[in-house]
N, C-alpha and C positions, 0 to 999 in steps of 0.2 A: 504494500500500500504506500501511497505518497506520504512522505514524512510531513509533520506539521510545519516544519521550517520551509518546505518547498511548496506548500499548498497555495500561499498567496502569490508566489511567483508564477505558478503554472495555471492557475484558474483563469478562465476567460468567459466572455459572453459570446455566444455564437447564435445569431438569429433569435436572440431573446432566451436562449437556453444556456444554463450555467454548465460549462464544461470544467471538470476538475483537473483535466490534463488536456494539452493540445492534441493528444493522440486519438485517432479514430481507427478502429479495426475495420478493414475493408470488406465489402460484400464478396461473398464467395470463399472467404478464407477462414471463417469461423462458424460455418453452418448457419443455424438460426439462433446463435448466441449461446448455445450450451456446449459446444465442442471443446473449447479451451478451459471451461470450468472443471473439466476432468483432469487437467494437468496439475500435478501437485506444485503449489507455489504460485499458480496463476490467479489473478484477481481482477474482476471487472472494475474494481475501484482504482485501478492504475490507469484507466483510459477515460477519455472524455465522452466517447460514444462508441457504439457497436453498430455497424451496418449489417443488416440481416441478409440472408441469401436472396438472390433475385426471385421475385414472385410474380406469377402470371395469373390470369383469371381462372384458367383450368389447369389441372395437373399436367406436368410434362415429364417424360421419362429421360430426356436428355439425349446426347449424341452417342453413337457407337464408340467403343474403345478403339485405339488408345485415346484417352482424353487429356492426359498430362504428360509432358516430356521435358526433361531438364536440358537446358542449353547452356553454352558458356555464359556465365554471369546473368543467367535468367531462366525463365520457365515459360513454356508454351502450354496453354490450356484451351480446350474446347469442350466444356462440360455440357453446354447446350441448355442452360437454364432448367436443369432438373429440379423440380419442386412439387409440393403436394397441392398447390393451388391456394388462392388467397383465403378461401373460407376456412381451410384447415389451419392456415397460419394464424388467422385472427381468432378463430374459435378454440383451437387446441394448443397452439404453441405460445402465443403471447401471454396467456394467463399463467404460464409456468416460469416466466422470466421475472427477475427481481429488479423492478424499476427504481428501487432505492439505491442500487449499486452504481448505475451509470445511465446514460441516455441510450435509447434504442431507436435506430433509424430503419424504416422499411425501404426496400429497394424495389421499385416498380418496373416491370417489363411488359412488353406486349408487341403484337404484330400489326395492330391498327390503332389509330388515335382513340377510337371508341373503347378499346380494351384498356388502354392506359387510364382513361377517364374512370372506367368502372372499378378498376383495381384501386385507384386513389380514393374513390368514394367509399369503398368498403374499409380501407385503412383509416379513413377519417373518423369512422365510428369505432375507434379502438384506442387503447392507451398509448399507442406509438407516439414518440416525441416529434418526429419529422419524417419526411419522405424524400428518398433519393430517386430521381428519374433517370433510368438507364436508357438513353436514347441511341444506343448502338444497335438496337434490334432492327431487322429489316421490315419495312412496311409492305405487307403482302398485297395491299391495294395499289401500290406504286411500283410494282415489278421487282420487289426485293431490295430496293435502294434503302440503305440504313438511314433512319431518321436523323441521326447525329451528323451525317455528312451533308445535310441540306438545311441551311438556316430557316427556310420557310417551314419545313416539316418539323424541325426542332421547336420552333415557336408555336406551332399548332399543338404539339403534344403538351408543352408547358401550359399554354392557355387552357386546354381542356382539363388538365389536372387542377389548375387554379380555380376553375368554376365550381369544383366540388369540395374544396377544403381550404381552411384558413391555417392549417398547420404549415410550418416552414417547408418549402420545396427547395431541394438541392439538385441542380441539373448536372449530371455527369457528362462531361464533354469528351468527345472523341478526338484524338490527335490525327486521325486519318481523314482530314478535311483540308480544304484550300485555305480558309481564313478563320481560325478559331476565335479571333477577337470579334469579327463581325457576327459570328454565331452567338457569342456571348451577349453582344449588344441586343440582338433580336430576342434572346431568351429573357433578358432583363425587362424589355418592353412587354413581354408576354406574361410577366409576373413571377419569375423565379426569385427566390430569396437568397440563394447562395449557389456556388458551383463546386464540383469535385473535378479536379484537373490533375492528371489526365486518366482516361481509360487506357486499356492496353493498345499497343501497336500490333498490327497484323503481321504474322510471320509463318514460316514453314520449316519443317525438318524432313529430310529424305533418308530412307533406308537404301543405301547404295547397292545392297545385294539384290533386293527385290525391285529396286527402282520405283518405289511407291512412297507416298507421304507416310510419315510415322503416325501423325494424328489421323484418327478415323474420319474426321470431318475435313481432311486435306489441309486446312489451315487453322490457326488458332491465335489467341491473344498472347502477345509477348509481354511479360512483366519482369520485375527484378532489376538489379543494378544496371543492366545493359541499357535501359531506357531512361535512366535518370537525367542525363544532359538534355534530352528532348523535353522531358517533363518540366524541368526547371525553366526552360525557355517559354514553354506554353503557359506556365503559371504566371510568369511576368507579363506576357502579352495579354492574358485575360485580366490580370490585376489592373493594368493601365486603363481598361474599360470599366471594370467593376468598382474601382475605388471611389469614383465621383458619385456613385449611386449607393454607397455604403453596403455593397454586396460582398460578403466574405467568401473566401476560397478554402477548400480542403485541398492541400497540395499533396500529390501522391505520384509514385512511380520510382521504385528502386531505393526506398529509404530503408537502410539497415544499420543506422548508427545515429547517435545524437548529432554528429556533425552534418549528416545528410538532412536531418529534420531542420536544423538551424538554417541550412542553405535555402530550403523551401520557404521558411518563414521570412527570411530576408528578401526573397524574390517576390513575396506578396501574399503568401498563404497566412491565414489566421489559425488554421489547424493542419495537422499532417496525418496522412493515411499510411498505415503499416499493413502490409499484406503478405507478399511472398516471403519476407524475412521470418514470419511466424512459423513457416514450415521447417526451418532449420534451427530456430531459436525461439521456442514458445514463450520464453521469459525475457524477451528483449525489451518489452515496454518499460519496466522499472529502470533499466539501464539508460534508455533514451530520456526518460523524465529526469533522472539524476544529472545527465550530461547537459541538458538544456538549463536546468536550475543552476548548475555550476557556471555555465557561460554567462547567464544573466548577472550573477553575483560579481564575476570577474569584470564585467563591463558596466557595473553599477546601474543596472536596470531593475526596476521594481516589479515589472510584469512582462509576461511573454508577448503581450500585444505591442510593446514598444519595438519589437523586432520586425513586425509585419511591414513589408514594403520599404525597408530601410536600405535597400540596395543603392549604391552610388556607382553609376555607370562610368566607364572610361570615356574619354573624349572620342567621338566617332571618327573613324578614318575611312577613306574611300575603299570600297570592297574590291579586292583583287583576286579573291578565290584561292589565296595561298597563305 
């Protein structure tokens, strides 16, 4: 648990929710909030919030195996949104969670705007603290184009969810798009309260003996330290749009140390997402908390919020590509 000395340093306000730590456990990495509670020494009291597994209107079995594959400095996954459906999550799973320990954020997924809206409506009538909109899903009515790669479709999804809930909405932005800052601007206009930046990059691994993709779905989302430089850039680009509107960001993508987390905060994040690192160090969160608190003391800062967006850019030079 966070020490009393560190509590004041690490606590923050995120969309009106009190976070006891800037750490958010990312969707898909902790099941529906109960997986890591079985690890001796782990405590939900060490994190500001837990993002639950992606949830759709109806149950989904997920993709065929292989679903997960380790890569150099990263991990490919294509789980396929396996989940029991929103009614089971709301009716059976949420009542078993201890909301006194931390904040819980639902992750909304769907294949149509209408499905997103209905999932948001059902979570609105639940104790969930906030909702994260996963707009990386393909829109079946638009030929399979991912919502998150089209600003118009992204805004439509956010607006539909906004119609049915007053709970905080966190839009999870895809890096696989032309202009992430423009997408962010459109989502703010549509009513998002916050962003999660970034979702995974698309990648592939190949079995050279069979000459076939290792992942059963052919391609998957790349996470882990390999994507951190891209994630940092995208966080800063979104922050430049979001700061004027008071829209906070959960920065994520390759965080596996306190130093990584501090970089994301400086780039513009108000909170930091930890995901892939949990697979090889389930007890990493207390280490990150301690490292952030130590940094704040050394730099004579009274709260983690003072770090957000404190990046001082170098004088720009003409781009030469080298």
